C-alpha positions as CSV (number, residue, x, y, z in Angstrom):
1,M,14.1,114.1,-29.6
2,N,17.9,116.0,-30.4
3,D,16.3,118.5,-32.4
4,V,14.5,120.6,-29.9
5,R,17.8,122.5,-29.2
6,L,17.4,123.8,-33.1
7,S,15.7,126.8,-33.9
8,K,13.3,125.9,-36.9
9,P,14.9,125.4,-40.2
10,E,13.0,128.3,-41.7
11,Q,14.8,130.5,-39.2
12,W,18.1,129.7,-39.9
13,V,18.3,131.6,-43.3
14,D,17.2,135.0,-41.0
15,R,19.5,134.0,-38.4
16,Y,22.7,132.5,-40.2
17,G,22.6,133.0,-43.9
18,D,24.5,136.4,-44.1
19,D,27.2,135.1,-41.5
20,L,27.5,131.9,-43.4
21,F,27.3,133.7,-46.8
22,R,30.0,136.0,-45.9
23,Y,32.3,133.1,-44.9
24,A,31.7,131.0,-48.1
25,L,32.4,134.2,-50.3
26,L,35.7,134.8,-48.5
27,R,37.1,131.1,-49.1
28,L,35.2,130.7,-52.6
29,R,35.6,134.4,-53.8
30,D,33.0,133.5,-56.3
31,S,29.4,134.6,-54.9
32,R,27.4,132.0,-56.9
33,L,29.2,129.4,-55.4
34,A,29.0,130.8,-52.2
35,E,25.4,131.0,-52.4
36,D,25.1,127.2,-53.7
37,I,27.5,126.1,-50.8
38,V,25.2,127.7,-48.4
39,Q,22.2,126.5,-49.7
40,E,23.6,122.9,-49.9
41,T,24.7,123.6,-46.0
42,F,20.7,124.4,-45.0
43,L,19.8,121.2,-47.0
44,A,22.5,119.2,-45.4
45,A,21.2,120.6,-42.0
46,L,17.9,120.1,-42.8
47,R,18.7,116.2,-43.2
48,A,20.9,115.8,-40.2
49,R,19.2,117.9,-38.0
50,K,17.7,115.0,-35.6
51,S,21.6,113.9,-35.6
52,F,22.2,117.3,-33.5
53,S,23.8,116.1,-30.7
54,G,23.7,120.2,-28.8
55,R,27.1,119.8,-28.0
56,S,27.7,122.8,-29.9
57,S,25.6,126.2,-30.6
58,E,23.3,126.0,-33.4
59,K,25.6,128.4,-35.5
60,T,28.7,126.4,-34.8
61,W,27.0,123.3,-35.8
62,L,26.0,124.9,-39.3
63,F,29.5,126.6,-39.7
64,G,31.1,123.1,-39.3
65,I,28.7,121.6,-41.9
66,L,29.6,124.6,-44.4
67,K,33.5,124.1,-43.7
68,H,33.4,120.4,-44.9
69,K,31.0,122.0,-47.7
70,I,33.6,124.0,-49.0
71,V,36.9,121.5,-48.2
72,D,34.4,118.9,-50.4
73,H,34.1,121.6,-53.1
74,I,37.8,122.5,-53.0
75,R,38.3,118.9,-53.3
76,R,36.5,118.5,-56.4
77,A,37.9,121.5,-57.8
78,S,41.5,120.1,-57.1
79,R,41.1,117.2,-59.5
80,E,39.1,119.0,-62.2
81,R,41.7,121.9,-62.3
82,S,45.2,121.7,-64.1
83,V,48.2,122.1,-61.5
84,E,49.9,125.1,-61.5
85,S,53.5,124.9,-61.4
86,P,54.5,125.9,-58.1
87,G,57.8,127.4,-59.9
88,T,60.8,127.8,-57.3
89,P,60.5,129.8,-54.0
90,E,63.5,131.8,-55.5
91,D,61.3,133.0,-58.3
92,T,59.1,135.0,-55.9
93,M,61.8,135.8,-53.2
94,K,63.7,138.2,-55.5
95,D,62.0,141.2,-54.5
96,L,62.5,140.4,-50.7
97,F,66.1,139.3,-50.5
98,D,69.0,140.8,-52.0
99,E,71.9,138.0,-53.4
100,R,73.3,137.3,-50.2
101,G,69.8,136.5,-48.7
102,K,69.5,139.7,-46.4
103,W,66.4,141.4,-46.3
104,R,66.2,144.3,-49.2
105,V,63.3,145.9,-47.1
106,M,63.2,144.8,-43.5
107,P,59.7,143.8,-42.6
108,S,58.0,145.9,-39.9
109,E,57.2,144.8,-36.3
110,W,54.1,143.0,-35.5
111,A,53.2,144.8,-31.9
112,P,50.5,144.0,-30.2
113,D,48.6,141.1,-29.2
114,P,47.4,139.4,-31.8
115,S,44.1,138.3,-30.3
116,K,43.0,141.9,-29.3
117,I,44.1,143.0,-33.6
118,L,41.5,139.9,-34.6
119,E,38.6,141.8,-32.6
120,Q,39.2,144.6,-34.8
121,K,36.8,144.7,-38.0
122,E,39.0,146.9,-39.8
123,F,41.8,144.4,-39.8
124,Q,39.5,141.5,-40.3
125,D,38.3,143.6,-43.4
126,V,41.9,143.8,-44.7
127,I,42.6,140.3,-44.3
128,E,39.8,139.3,-46.4
129,K,40.8,141.6,-48.8
130,C,44.3,140.1,-48.6
131,L,43.2,136.5,-48.5
132,S,41.0,137.4,-51.5
133,D,44.0,138.7,-53.4
134,L,45.8,135.2,-53.4
135,P,46.0,133.2,-56.1
136,S,43.0,130.4,-55.9
137,R,45.1,127.6,-54.8
138,L,47.4,129.4,-52.4
139,S,44.4,130.9,-50.8
140,D,42.6,127.1,-50.6
141,A,46.0,125.9,-49.2
142,F,46.5,128.6,-46.8
143,S,42.7,128.5,-45.8
144,L,42.6,124.5,-45.1
145,R,45.6,124.4,-43.0
146,E,45.2,127.7,-41.1
147,M,41.7,128.5,-41.1
148,D,40.0,125.2,-41.0
149,G,42.7,123.2,-39.2
150,L,43.4,120.5,-41.3
151,D,46.7,118.7,-41.0
152,S,49.1,118.5,-43.9
153,K,48.2,115.1,-45.2
154,E,44.7,116.0,-45.6
155,V,45.4,119.1,-47.3
156,C,47.5,117.6,-49.7
157,K,44.8,114.9,-49.9
158,V,42.1,117.6,-50.6
159,L,44.6,119.9,-53.1
160,G,46.1,117.0,-54.7
161,V,49.5,117.8,-54.3
162,S,52.8,116.7,-52.4
163,T,53.5,117.6,-49.0
164,T,56.6,119.5,-50.9
165,N,54.4,121.5,-52.9
166,L,52.0,122.2,-50.0
167,W,54.8,123.7,-48.0
168,V,56.3,126.0,-51.1
169,M,52.3,126.9,-51.5
170,L,52.2,127.8,-47.7
171,Y,54.9,129.8,-47.9
172,R,54.2,131.4,-50.9
173,A,50.8,132.3,-49.3
174,R,52.1,133.4,-45.4
175,M,54.8,135.7,-47.7
176,R,52.0,137.4,-49.9
177,L,49.6,137.7,-46.9
178,R,52.5,139.3,-45.0
179,R,53.6,141.5,-47.7
180,C,50.0,142.5,-48.0
181,L,49.2,143.2,-44.4
182,E,52.3,145.1,-44.1
183,M,51.3,147.6,-46.9
184,N,47.7,147.9,-46.1
185,W,47.4,147.3,-42.2
186,F,50.7,147.9,-40.3
187,G,51.9,150.3,-42.6
188,K,48.7,152.5,-42.6
189,K,48.2,151.9,-38.7
190,N,51.7,153.7,-38.4
191,E,50.5,156.6,-40.7
192,R,47.3,156.6,-38.5
193,N,49.4,157.1,-35.1
194,H,51.9,159.7,-36.4
């Protein structure tokens, strides 16, 4: 029987509930919805525990189920919500570039090894805040593509947008995240070092 590798389902909440909830809250930005999705995750895991193959850890398996539940929710919500006009990239870039296309203020250098930065709790807190400040459509597009690793075609299907719209959304999300990180992490880090 495959479920020998799994702990008892009643232990899942104590062991993994907080981590699953934090991840769901970051992605969904709604605590009630995050709680519901985590509960759905536990129910789905309970139903599927006999098919657990043991090729991953129990926690990884639960996170995989959670990610699928989040993607399903975003897919449903994208069908229901009205399409926000992506506008033009020029609309959001006026404050970054002058009329000749040159930076108004040069971006700061992103020096250290990114893998070391990600290990830092402070950086994780700042990136979570920056992601939560993004408009929901941009956050969904960025998270599905960059955090969940869905390919562009699948993200377009989930969000119900064209490839062109997706690239505009990703561009905007990256630019806003970059600005937020420069103001709340890299700029503050330079202040701390001086």
